[in-house]
N, C-alpha and C positions, 0 to 999 in steps of 0.2 A: 869807891869803885875804881879799880885801877885800869883805866882805858887808855890805850896808846894815843898819842897826839898825832902821830903821822897818819895822814889820810891817803889811802891808796889812790894812785894816780889813774886808777882804772875807771872810776865812775865817769870821768869826763869822756872817756872813750865811748862809753855806752851812750852818753848824751849825744855825742857827735854822731853816733851811729844813726840816730833817727833824724838828724836835723836837716837835710837839704830839701825842702819841699815847698809846694804851693800854698797859698792862703786863700781865705774865703771872705766874701762880702755878705752881709747878713740881712736877710728878710726873715723875720722870725714868725713862727706860728705856735700856738699853744698845744699842749698835750691833749688827751681826751678831755672833753668838757666835764666839769665836776658839779655834781648835784650838791645842794646845800645839805650839811650834816645836821639833822634835826634830833639825832639820838642824844640822850643825856650822857655826858662824859663822866667817867670816874677817874680817880687818881691813878696814874700808871704805876705799875710795880717797878722794881729795880730794873733798869735797862729796857723798860717797855714804854716807849713813847708813841702815842697814837699820831699817825699822819693822815690827814684828810684832804690836804690841798697840795698840788705840785709845787716844789720849791725851785723850779727851773723853767726855762723856755726851751722848746724843742729846737734842735739844731736845724738851721735852714739856709745857711750861706750857700751860694751857688758858684762862686768863683774865688780864685786865689789872687791876692794882691801881688803885683810885680815888684813891690818894694816893702821890705820889713819896716813896719811902723811901730814906734814905741808909745806905750801908754803907761804912765807912772802913777802908782797908787801912793797917796800921801800918807805919811806916818799919822795914825789917828790921834796920837797924843805925844807929840814930840817933846822930849825932855832930856836933860842931861842925865845920863845913866852912870851910876857908880858901881864898879865891879872890883872884886878883890883881885889882888895881884895873882893869886894862885889860879883863879879861873881864867883871867885874861891870858896868862902864859900858857895854860893848858890848851886853850882854844886857838891861840895864835901860832906863830911860827918863829922861834928863835929870837934873835936880838930885836928884830923889828917889832915883834909882839911886845917885848918888854918896854920898848920906847913908847909904843901906843898906850901901854898900861900907865906909864908914869906921866904922860902928857895929858892935860885936860882935854876932854872931847868937846868940840864945838857944838853949840846948840843948833840942830838942823832946822832949816826952813822948809815947811811942808809945801812942795810945789803942786800946782794943779795938774790934772792929766794933760800930757803934751805929746804931740806926734813929732818924732825925730827920724830923719831919713838915715838909711844905712851908710850913705857916703859921709854924712856928718859924723856918725859914730866912728867910722873908719879913720877919718882925719884925726880925731881926738886920740884914737888908739895909736896911730903911727907916731903922733907927737910924743905920747907917753913912752913908747918903745924907744924913740930916738934919745930921749933924756935918760931913761933908765938903763939903756944898753941891753934891753931884753932881746934874747936870741932864742928862737925855738930850737929845741934839742930833741933828738930821737929818744922816745920814752921806752923804758923797759916794758915788756908785756905785763898786763894786769889780768890776773885770773879771778874768776868769780864762779859761784855756785848758784843753783836755782832750784826752788821747790815749788810744787803746785799744791797749795793747801786745800784746794777743792778735790784733788785726786786722793790726798791723804787727809780727809776731813776729820777723822777721829784723832789723828795726831795733832792737828791744829787745835781742836777743842781741848785736848790734854795740855797743850802749851798754854792756852788761856787760863785753864783751871789751876795751873801751877803758880800763877801770879795773881794775887788778890787785887792788885790795882786794875786788872782788866775788868773788874766788876764796875768800875766807875768810868770806863772808857768805851767808846764805840757803841754798838747796838747788839742786841741779843740775836745771834745767828745760829742758836742751838738747833732750831728746826729749819730745814731747808728742803726744797723740792724742785725738781727739774722740769722745765718746759721746753719742748721741742716743736718748732714750727716748720712745716714742710709745705710744698705746693702740691698740685694735683698729680704730679709725676713723682712725688716722694723726694724731691730735692730739697735741701735745707734752704730756708728763707732768711737771709741775713737782714739785719736792721729793720725787722718788723716791730712796730710799736705795740707794747703790752701794757694793759691796765688791769690790776687785780683789786677787787673790792669785796669787803666783808659786809654783812647785813647791818653792822653797827656804824657803817660809814667810813671805817678805816680803809685807806687806799694806798697802793704803791704803783710806781711806773717803772718800766724797763724797756730796753730794746735788745733784740736777739743779737748774738755775735756773728762772726763770719760763718760759723757752722750752724746757724739757725737755732741756737739754744741759749737759755739764760737760767741762772739759779735764782729761785724766789725764796725769800726768808720772811715768813709770816710774822714772827715775833719782832722783827725790826720795825714794823709799822702798826701792828695790831696788838693792843694791850688786853684783849679779852679772850684769847684762845678760840676764835671762831672755828666752828667745825667744818665750814666750807666757804669757798670764795668763788665769785664770778670772775672769769678771766676773759677779757676782750683782747683780740689781736687784730690790729689794723694794718693793712698794707695796700698801697695804691688806691686809697680812698674807699676800700671795702673792709667791713668789720665782721669778724666771726666770733661768736661767744661760746664759751665752754664752762665747765665747772671743775674746780679742783677741791678734793677732799683733804682736809688736814691729815697728815700722816700716811697718805696713800703711798705705797711702795713703788708703783710703776710710774714711769715718766708720763706726764700729761702731753699728749701729742695732738697738736691742732693743725688741721689742713686748711690752707687758704687757696684762693683761685690763682692760677698762673698769672704772672705779670712779666713784662719785658725785662730782661736782665741787661745791665750795662755791659758794653763791649769791652770795657777796661776797668780794672779795679781802681777805686779811689781810696787813698790812704791819707789821713790827717795825723801828723805826728807832732806832739808838743812835748818839749822838755822842760821840766821844772827843777831848777838847780839852786841849791844852797850856795850863796856866793859870799859867805863869811870867811874870815881869815884862814881857817884850817882847810878850806877847800881849794887852796891855790894849786896843788899838784893836779887835782882832777880837772880843773879848768884849763890848765896848760895842756893836758892830754887831749882835751876836747878840741882845742884849737887846731892841733896838729893832725887829728885823725878824721875830721869832719868829711873832707872830700872823699876819702876812701870808703867810709861808711855809707855815704849817700850813693856813691857809685855802685856799691854792692847791693843796696836795696833797689836802686833803679834797674839793675840788671837781673832782678829776680824773674822767674818764669812768668809771673803774672803781669810784669811790666806796669807797675802801678803808676797812676797819676798822683804825684806826691805833693802835699802841702806841709809846711813846717812852721812851728811856733816855738818860742822860747820865753820862759818866765824865770827870772832870777830874784832872789830875796835875801834879806839880811834880818834886821830886827829894829825895834824901836830905839831911837837915839842914834842910829847909824847914818851914814851919808845918804842912804835911801832905804825905803821900806820894801816895796815890791815894784819891779819893772817887768813889763810884758811886751814882747814883740809879736804882733799878730801873725797869723798863718800867711806864708808867702811861698811862691815857687821860685824865688830868686836865690839860688844856692850861693852864688858869689856874694850877693848882698848879705846873706846870713853869715857867711864866713867873716865878713867885715864886722858885723855886729859882735860875733864871738870874740874877735880880736880886741874888741873894746871892753870886754867883761873882765873885771879884776876882782880878786878875793880880798876882802878886808872886813873889819868890824866883827860884830857878833857879841863880844863881851861875855855875857853869861852863857850857860850851856844851851837851854832851849832857844829855838828861833821862831820866826814868823811863818811856820809851815801851814798853819790853819788858814790864815788869810791868803796865802799864795795859792794853795790848793783851790780855794773858793774862786780866786781870780782866774785861774787856768780853766776851770770847768765852766764858770758862769759868764766870763767876759770874752774869751777867745771866740773868733768867728768860725766855729766848727761847721763843716759842710753838712748839708741835709741828706736826703734819701740815698740809700745804697752806698754809704761811706763807711769804711773801717776807721775807727777813731782810737788812737793809742796815746796814752800819757805816760812818759817815763819820768819818774820822780827820783832824784838823786840827793841823798841827805846823809849826814852823819850826826844829827842831833834831833831830839824829839820836838814836837810843837809846844808852844807856850800854852798850856792848858789853864793858866791863870789869867789870860786875857779874855775880854768879852767875846761873844760870838762874832764871826762864824766858827764852828767846830768841824773837825774833819768828818765826824760821823754824819752830820747833816749833808755835807758836800758829797760824800760817797753815795748817798741816796740820789742826789741830783745827777752824779756821774752815770749811775746805772740808768736813770731815766733818759739820759741823753745818749746812751750807748757808748760811753767812754770806758775803755778797759785800761786799768792802771798796772804798769810794771814798776814795782817799788824796788829801788836799789839802795841798799844800806852800805855805807862806807865804814871804815874801821872803827871810828869813834862812837858809833851808834849804841845807845844803851837799851835796856829792856823796855822802857816806856816807848821809845822810838820804834823798836822792833814790833811791839804790839800794834802801834798805830799803822805802821807800814804794811804789816801782814793783814790787818783787818781791811784796809783799803783795797789791797790786791785781791784778797779772797772774795769780798763782797762784789767787786766789779768783774770778777772772772779772770783776773790777771795772775801774775806770778810774783813771788818774792825772790829777789836776787841779792846776793851778798858777796862782798869781796873776800877772797881767800888768800892764804899765805903759807909759806913753808913752815913757819911757826906761828900759830894763831895768836899768841901773846905778843908777837913782835912784828908789826907791819913792815918794818925795814928788812925783814928776813928774805924778802923776795917772793915771787909767785910760787904758789903751792896749792894744797887741797884742804888746809885746815881753816876753821872759822871759830869765832867765839859765839856765834849765834846758835840758838837751840833748834837745830835742824838735823836730819839724818836722811840717808839714802838719796843724796843729791849728786848731780852731775856737775863737772867742772870744765870750763873752757876759758879762753880769753874773753874778756868782757865784750869786745867788739863782735867777735864771732857769735857769742851767746845771744846778744840782742838781735843781730841779723837773723839768726836761726829762729828766734821767737816770732819775729815779723814774718819770716817766710812761712812758718807753720800756720800762722793766723790767716794769711792771704790764701794759702793752699786750700783752706776749707771753703772758699767761695765757689759757688756753682759756676760752671762755664756758660758764658753768654751765647 
């Protein structure tokens, strides 16, 4: 497959876009209590895996940290990796990539989880810049397109059907139904907890988005085509129960009692960034545009209370596996953290996306009630599906249960497997699929334009920064006024 090596410098702009925010400290509570499953289980059909227990803890942090703190996930099986020169050169950049290819890779030492202050990270970054002569330069605009696979669901299903490998990835989302939660005045109820249960014990969990809605996919958790489901909606300690019939055409509308609305929108933004060698341009772009992106989000009409988190990843055998800086409201501190992020390693094509997605969803201190939670994933390579669990399809169920909407951003080198994974995650969680565009789709060095190699149509194009800010604005605009 002839994929360009050049990665558009735009992804980082998007990442930066969402990055200057507050963080949360965590007191966790569980989702709806779960009754023991006494029904006898049968072998699931293809892409039909029964879920009976929640695979997450409900978000419950109440405050944002004033200092970005690092937690490092150790390489689960550190080893010396051997990669072919062709792959190393394709994924790296120029002469430096060739040098890395020819030099033996040191065997990494798996460090325990550690907390590192932003100031320490900044000092390391400044020292590196002083030695390397790194100078921030004005970056050319990076353009990107966006599609909503829930708005064009038939088109999304056709995309999956065109690729046989989709049968062994993700979950079966061929059946979906919409739930709308409103209060006594007919206003949308954001972040309402939802539990959906079949008679056979299969269950799923979700939270409504800022507009009070959520897409439910019965086949993603129920392997027996149940004809109806009990739907419980919980808000402010009160629970309302309704029934959803499989295949019903109309939206299931559930009304709950009025509850006090927050005076100010709360927004948790976490960026998940591939930090392997080919992502150098995007990371440079991110460093330079963070302040402007944060400013634009902070000045939105909703005046959100913002928390920010960052997770970067590479692969097994690299200098590090996964690093995550928990949610913080210290924008300057986060800028220092970004200044310390460097792109390197990677070797083979797939990367540690599965493990990083799980870390971002399960470990970050996402805030609790009445919070809008967004995860921006920036990648140019698919996940390693040959590694043991976790897998992204499990984590996307947890993301929906925690009310985390994913904006998946694909860089120029992303292949079909990566596009399938990124689009499935975005569609299931109610997010969007974003992709870099160029004047000539086959040549990322051709500059900004409207062409793409991805299998999409009827998409809008803008600069990546503006596009991400626009999506954040639209999400927050759905919130009812307090």
